[in-house]
C-alpha positions as CSV (number, residue, x, y, z in Angstrom):
1,X,-14.5,-33.7,1.1
2,X,-11.2,-33.9,-0.4
3,X,-12.0,-33.7,-4.2
4,X,-14.2,-30.5,-3.0
5,X,-10.7,-29.3,-1.5
6,X,-9.4,-30.0,-4.8
7,X,-12.0,-27.9,-6.6
8,X,-11.5,-25.0,-4.8
9,X,-7.8,-25.1,-4.9
10,X,-8.6,-25.2,-8.8
11,X,-11.0,-22.6,-8.6
12,X,-8.4,-20.1,-5.9
13,X,-5.9,-21.0,-9.0
14,X,-7.4,-20.3,-12.0
15,X,-9.1,-16.6,-9.6
16,X,-5.6,-15.7,-8.8
17,X,-4.0,-16.7,-12.5
18,X,-6.7,-14.5,-14.4
19,X,-6.6,-11.8,-11.9
20,X,-2.7,-11.3,-12.5
21,X,-3.2,-11.4,-15.9
22,X,-5.7,-8.5,-16.1
23,X,-3.3,-6.8,-13.5
24,X,-0.2,-8.0,-16.2
25,X,-1.5,-6.7,-19.2
26,X,-3.5,-3.4,-17.8
27,X,-0.2,-2.4,-16.5
28,X,1.8,-3.0,-19.3
29,X,-1.0,-1.5,-21.7
30,X,-0.9,1.6,-19.5
31,X,3.2,1.3,-19.5
32,X,3.5,1.1,-23.2
33,X,0.9,4.1,-23.4
34,X,2.6,5.9,-21.3
35,X,6.2,5.5,-23.5
36,X,3.9,6.6,-26.6
37,X,3.0,9.7,-25.1
38,X,6.1,10.5,-23.9
39,X,8.1,9.8,-27.1
40,X,5.8,11.9,-28.8
41,X,5.7,14.9,-26.4
42,X,9.9,15.3,-27.0
């Protein structure tokens, strides 16, 4: 049972990490694009 819990915790941590990573990269990418369009329109 204990090993099962550890594996589940690892999976949850991995899921949270990949989710946070995709959120972070997605947000920074859209932010970067926004900055480019703003500087281009000026």
